[in-house]
C-alpha positions in Angstrom: 107.3 34.1 82.8 105.0 36.4 84.6 104.1 39.8 83.1 105.6 42.7 84.9 103.3 44.5 87.2 102.2 47.9 85.9 101.0 50.6 88.2 98.0 52.3 86.7 98.8 55.9 85.9 96.3 58.7 86.3 95.5 60.4 83.0 97.5 63.6 82.8 95.4 66.7 82.6 96.6 69.7 80.6 96.5 72.8 82.6 95.7 75.7 80.3 98.3 78.4 80.3 97.2 81.6 81.8 96.0 84.1 79.2 98.3 87.1 78.8 96.7 90.4 79.5 95.5 92.4 76.5 98.3 94.4 74.9 97.5 98.1 74.7 100.3 99.2 72.2 101.4 97.0 69.3 105.1 96.8 68.6 106.5 99.3 66.2 107.2 98.3 62.6 108.2 100.0 59.4 104.6 101.0 58.6 104.4 102.9 61.9 107.1 105.4 61.1 106.4 109.1 60.5 106.6 110.4 56.9 107.9 113.8 55.8 104.5 115.0 54.9 103.1 114.2 58.3 105.9 116.1 60.1 105.8 119.1 57.8 102.0 119.2 58.0 102.0 119.1 61.8 104.6 121.9 62.0 102.8 124.1 59.5 99.5 123.5 61.3 101.1 124.5 64.6 102.4 127.8 63.0 98.9 128.5 61.7 97.4 127.9 65.1 100.0 130.2 66.7 99.0 132.9 64.2 95.2 132.8 64.2 94.0 130.9 67.3 93.2 132.8 70.4 91.5 130.8 73.1 89.8 133.9 74.4 88.0 134.6 71.2 85.1 132.5 70.0 85.4 132.4 66.2 86.0 130.5 63.0 89.7 129.9 63.9 88.7 126.7 65.8 87.1 125.3 62.7 90.0 126.3 60.5 92.5 124.5 62.7 90.2 121.5 63.0 90.0 121.2 59.2 93.8 121.4 59.1 94.1 118.6 61.7 91.7 116.4 59.8 93.6 117.0 56.6 96.8 115.8 58.1 95.3 112.9 59.9 92.7 111.8 57.4 94.4 112.5 54.1 98.2 112.5 54.7 98.1 109.6 57.1 97.3 106.0 56.1 95.3 103.9 56.5 92.2 105.5 54.9 89.3 106.4 57.2 86.2 104.4 56.9 82.8 105.9 56.1 81.8 105.8 59.7 85.0 107.5 60.7 84.5 110.2 58.1 80.9 110.7 59.4 82.3 111.1 63.0 84.9 113.6 61.7 82.1 115.6 60.1 80.3 115.6 63.4 83.5 116.8 65.2 83.9 119.7 62.6 80.2 120.6 63.1 80.8 120.8 66.9 83.9 123.1 66.2 81.8 125.1 63.8 79.5 126.2 66.7 82.3 128.6 67.7 81.8 130.4 64.3 78.0 130.6 64.7 77.2 131.1 68.4 78.6 133.8 70.5 78.2 132.0 73.9 81.7 131.1 75.1 80.5 128.5 77.5 78.5 126.7 74.8 81.5 126.8 72.4 83.8 125.4 75.1 81.4 122.4 75.7 81.2 121.8 72.0 85.0 121.9 71.6 85.4 119.4 74.4 82.8 117.2 72.7 84.6 117.5 69.4 87.8 116.3 71.1 86.0 113.2 72.5 84.5 112.4 69.1 87.8 112.9 67.2 89.8 110.7 69.6 87.2 108.0 69.1 88.0 108.2 65.4 91.6 107.7 66.3 91.3 104.8 68.7 87.9 103.3 67.9 86.8 102.2 71.4 83.8 99.9 71.5 83.4 99.5 75.2 82.7 102.0 77.9 86.3 101.8 79.0 87.5 102.5 75.5 85.1 105.5 75.2 86.4 107.0 78.5 90.1 106.3 78.0 90.2 107.5 74.3 90.3 111.2 75.0 93.4 110.9 77.2 95.4 108.7 74.8 97.1 111.6 72.9 98.6 112.7 76.2 99.4 109.1 77.3 101.3 108.7 74.0 103.5 111.8 74.5 106.8 110.0 75.0 106.0 107.5 72.2 105.4 110.4 69.8 109.0 111.5 70.3 110.3 108.1 69.4 107.8 108.0 66.5 109.4 111.1 65.0 113.0 110.1 65.7 112.5 106.7 64.0 111.9 108.4 60.7 114.0 106.7 58.0 114.7 108.0 54.5 114.8 105.8 51.5 118.2 105.1 50.1 118.6 106.4 46.6 121.0 108.1 44.2 120.0 111.6 45.3 121.7 113.0 48.4 119.8 112.4 51.6 118.5 115.3 53.5 117.6 114.7 57.2 113.9 115.1 57.6 114.2 117.1 60.9 116.4 119.7 59.0 113.7 120.1 56.4 111.1 120.6 59.2 113.3 123.0 61.0 114.1 125.1 57.9 110.4 125.2 57.0 109.4 126.2 60.5 112.1 128.9 60.7 111.2 130.3 57.3 107.5 130.5 57.9 108.0 132.0 61.4 110.2 134.7 60.1 107.8 135.4 57.3 104.9 135.7 59.6 106.6 137.8 62.3 108.4 140.3 60.1 105.6 140.5 57.5 103.0 141.1 60.2 105.1 143.8 61.8 105.5 145.5 58.5 101.8 145.3 57.9 101.1 146.8 61.3 103.7 149.6 60.8 102.6 150.9 57.4 99.0 151.1 56.1 100.2 151.4 52.5 102.1 148.2 52.8 99.2 146.5 54.5 97.0 147.2 51.4 99.2 144.7 49.5 98.2 141.9 51.8 94.7 143.0 52.8 93.6 141.6 56.1 96.9 139.9 57.0 97.3 138.6 60.6 98.9 141.1 63.0 101.3 139.7 65.5 100.4 140.5 69.1 103.9 141.1 70.5 102.4 141.4 74.0 101.6 137.7 74.2 104.4 135.8 72.4 104.6 133.0 75.1 100.9 132.3 74.8 101.1 132.1 71.0 104.1 129.8 71.2 102.3 127.5 73.6 99.2 127.3 71.5 101.2 126.6 68.3 103.3 123.9 70.1 100.2 122.3 71.6 98.4 122.1 68.3 101.5 120.7 66.5 101.9 118.1 69.3 98.2 117.1 69.2 98.4 116.7 65.4 101.5 114.5 65.7 99.9 112.5 68.5 96.8 112.0 66.3 99.0 110.8 63.4 100.8 108.4 65.8 97.5 107.0 67.0 96.4 106.4 63.5 99.6 104.6 62.6 99.8 102.6 65.8 96.2 102.5 67.0 96.1 101.3 70.6 93.7 98.6 71.8 91.9 100.7 74.4 89.3 98.0 74.8 92.0 95.8 76.2 91.8 98.0 79.3 88.1 97.1 79.9 87.5 95.0 83.0 87.0 91.3 82.6 83.4 89.9 82.6 82.2 89.7 86.2 81.3 86.3 87.7 77.5 85.9 87.4 75.6 85.8 90.7 72.8 83.4 91.6 69.5 84.4 90.3 68.0 85.4 93.7 71.1 87.5 94.6 70.4 90.1 91.9 66.7 89.6 91.3 65.7 90.4 94.9 67.3 93.9 95.0 66.0 94.7 91.6 62.5 93.6 92.5 62.5 95.6 95.8 63.7 98.7 93.8 61.0 98.2 91.3 58.3 98.0 94.0 59.7 101.2 95.5 59.6 103.0 92.1 56.1 101.7 91.5 54.9 102.9 94.9 56.4 106.3 94.4 54.9 106.8 91.0 51.5 105.5 92.1 51.2 107.5 95.3 52.7 110.7 94.0 50.9 111.0 90.7 49.1 114.1 92.0 52.4 115.6 93.2 54.4 114.6 90.1 52.1 116.1 87.5 49.9 118.4 89.6 51.6 121.5 88.2 50.3 124.9 89.0 47.0 123.6 90.4 48.8 121.3 92.9 51.1 124.2 94.1 48.1 126.6 94.5 45.9 124.3 96.6 48.6 122.9 98.9 49.3 124.9 102.0 52.9 125.8 102.6 54.1 124.5 99.2 55.9 127.0 97.0 57.3 126.7 93.5 60.8 126.8 94.9 60.1 123.7 97.1 58.1 121.9 94.5 60.2 122.4 91.5 63.8 123.2 92.5 64.3 120.7 95.3 62.2 118.0 93.6 64.1 118.4 90.4 67.6 117.8 91.8 66.4 114.9 93.9 64.7 113.2 90.9 67.7 113.9 88.8 69.9 112.1 91.4 67.5 109.2 91.3 67.9 109.1 87.5 71.7 109.0 87.6 71.8 106.4 90.4 69.4 104.2 88.5 71.9 104.1 85.6 74.6 103.0 88.0 72.4 100.2 89.4 71.5 99.0 85.9 75.2 99.0 84.8 76.2 96.9 87.9 73.2 94.5 87.6 73.8 93.7 83.9 77.4 92.6 84.7 76.1 90.1 87.3 73.3 88.4 85.3 74.0 85.0 83.8 73.0 85.7 80.2 73.6 82.0 79.3 70.7 81.0 81.5 67.3 81.6 79.7 65.4 82.1 82.9 67.9 84.6 84.3 67.9 86.4 81.0 64.1 86.7 80.8 63.8 87.8 84.4 66.5 90.4 84.0 64.9 91.7 80.9 61.6 92.2 82.8 63.0 93.7 85.9 65.5 96.1 84.2 62.9 97.0 81.6 60.4 97.9 84.3 63.1 100.0 86.1 63.9 101.9 82.9 60.1 102.5 82.3 59.7 103.8 85.8 62.8 106.0 85.3 61.3 107.5 82.2 58.3 108.6 84.4 60.8 110.1 86.9 62.6 112.0 84.0 59.2 113.3 82.8 58.4 114.5 86.3 61.8 116.2 86.7 61.5 118.0 83.3 57.9 119.1 84.2 59.0 120.5 87.6 61.9 122.5 86.0 59.6 123.9 83.4 57.2 125.2 86.0 60.1 126.7 88.0 61.6 128.5 85.0 58.2 129.9 84.0 57.7 131.2 87.5 61.2 132.5 88.4 62.9 133.1 85.0 65.3 131.3 82.7 69.0 130.9 83.3 71.9 129.0 81.7 72.0 126.5 84.6 68.3 125.8 84.5 68.2 125.4 80.7 71.3 123.2 80.7 70.1 120.8 83.4 66.7 120.7 81.6 68.5 119.6 78.4 70.7 117.1 80.4 67.6 115.5 81.9 66.1 115.1 78.4 69.3 113.4 77.2 69.1 111.0 80.2 65.6 110.1 79.1 66.9 109.2 75.6 69.6 107.0 77.3 66.9 105.1 79.1 65.2 104.5 75.8 68.4 103.1 74.4 68.8 100.9 77.4 65.3 99.5 76.8 66.2 98.8 73.2 69.3 97.0 74.3 67.4 95.0 76.8 65.1 93.5 74.3 67.9 91.2 73.1 70.0 91.6 76.3 72.9 92.7 74.1 74.4 96.1 74.4 77.6 95.9 72.5 76.5 98.9 70.4 75.3 100.9 73.4 78.6 102.8 74.2 78.9 104.1 70.7 75.2 104.7 70.5 75.3 106.9 73.7 78.3 108.8 72.4 76.6 109.5 69.1 73.4 110.5 70.9 75.3 112.9 73.1 77.1 114.5 70.2 73.9 114.9 68.2 72.1 116.2 71.2 74.7 118.8 71.9 74.5 120.0 68.2 70.8 120.2 68.6 71.3 122.2 71.8 73.6 124.6 69.9 71.0 125.0 67.1 68.4 125.6 69.8 70.6 128.7 70.8 70.2 128.7 74.7 71.4 132.3 75.3 68.9 133.6 72.7 66.2 131.4 74.2 66.9 132.6 77.8 66.8 136.2 76.7 63.6 135.7 74.7 61.7 134.0 77.5 62.8 136.6 80.1 61.7 139.4 77.8 58.4 137.8 77.3 57.9 137.5 81.1 58.7 141.2 81.4 56.2 142.1 78.6 53.6 140.1 80.6 54.1 142.3 83.6 56.7 140.2 85.6 60.0 141.4 86.9 63.2 141.1 84.9 66.8 140.7 86.1 68.8 143.0 83.8 72.0 142.4 85.9 71.9 138.7 84.9 71.0 139.5 81.3 74.2 141.5 81.0 76.2 138.2 81.4 74.6 136.7 78.2 76.5 136.6 74.9 75.8 138.3 71.6 73.3 135.5 70.9 70.9 137.4 73.2 71.1 140.8 71.5 68.1 140.4 69.1 65.8 139.6 72.0 67.2 142.1 74.4 66.9 144.9 71.8 63.1 144.7 72.1 63.2 145.8 75.8 62.0 149.3 76.6 64.3 151.9 78.2 66.0 152.0 80.7 66.0 148.1 80.8 67.3 147.8 77.3 70.4 150.0 77.8 71.0 148.4 81.2 70.9 144.8 79.7 73.0 145.7 76.7 75.6 147.9 78.5 78.5 145.4 78.5 77.7 144.0 75.0 77.9 147.4 73.5 81.3 148.1 75.0 82.6 144.7 73.9 81.1 144.6 70.3 81.2 148.2 69.1 84.7 148.9 70.4 86.4 146.2 68.3 86.4 144.4 65.0 87.0 140.8 64.1 89.6 139.5 61.6 88.4 137.0 59.0 89.7 134.1 61.0 87.8 135.4 64.1 84.5 135.6 62.2 81.4 134.9 64.3 77.9 135.1 62.9 76.3 136.0 66.1 78.7 138.9 66.9 78.3 140.3 63.3 74.5 140.3 63.6 74.7 141.9 67.1 77.0 144.6 65.8 74.5 145.4 63.0 71.6 145.7 65.6 73.5 147.8 68.1 75.1 150.0 65.5 71.7 150.9 64.0 70.3 152.1 67.3 
């Protein structure tokens, strides 16, 4: 017998199944349900915010509400916060505390927004640039999920009669609301009755809708924060996939050309970049306005665009190839070094412009922003040493938060007033019309002006500060000090 012929078979290759995209929300389970303490705490906090928080008044109320939110989210809501998360929470509260220290509303607004960004990072813990950017919008994205989160609340079965949680919340809300409304009206109606409660909050019946919206918004934000703590989304799953590396010459040539351009600009323009007063004085047709103002904005644009170029280039470098890694380290490091020179030039130009034409909020703010960009380039250089920047997004976020706190300690409105008063004392002109727009932070410096400039600069602040008093929850250190100065003169 002959053996049957067998046809050789090709070895079967296993085709890997396509990976499923990252899941943003995990499926709900029993541990992700709201507890009674979470619900009651959120409602009570909303009522507190409706009573004391006025978005038009910069005061301690923002810090008080922030402490309440942290208490509900960090203490009443498991799991426990880590040491890093607690440190970030302290930073967020410090940013909210600026509203109780500084009188500048614009500065308080920026700090409140920054506190929101830091606090949402505590909730979602993004580690990528996408996670950092998406984090602040997650409480709003989870709006419909929060409703289901509350409705899924289940009570344990026991021998005692069960009381629906929502009824407990409703009864608590109604009782506290009635107490606040009628108690405050009685306090406002009778001075003798008011003595029993001291400085009790007085209900502003002319803006009930605004108060209701504020209270509902704070309660919703607190519930959203609780939900994000219980069902933390994977915001990093939204980050774009790693890009396909390019050939070495495809990214190295553009970077080399850009480095040559930067080197040529720095080498040829050294006299222009750092010439300062002497360069302006000896150059025909060159004014401080042309030298400092236009040059600053153009150099700042170069700084920002350089960050974009670096971000794109890093994604296209083959980090597994040693030669590509070393070349990228050299080219990108040189680009960052040249950018630091550009940052120094921009800062120098703005400093000259401010000393010549006066100090304003815009000029001081962009000056500080340019300094922050310089620190970012230093962080990029540090990350480029090992070609690993996993820590960079969180590092930049922490740097920005600390920098903003330092800017608040710096007290920009007071600095602007001080420098403009010094210029006036040295015989230069002063713009009292602009100084009127400054906050109570500027009062100590403006009080040194001679008449009639002093009265002209403090006209609006006198009307605002001496004609009203703050409640304890509206306390602001800067306004209190300004009232003492203006009241004594």
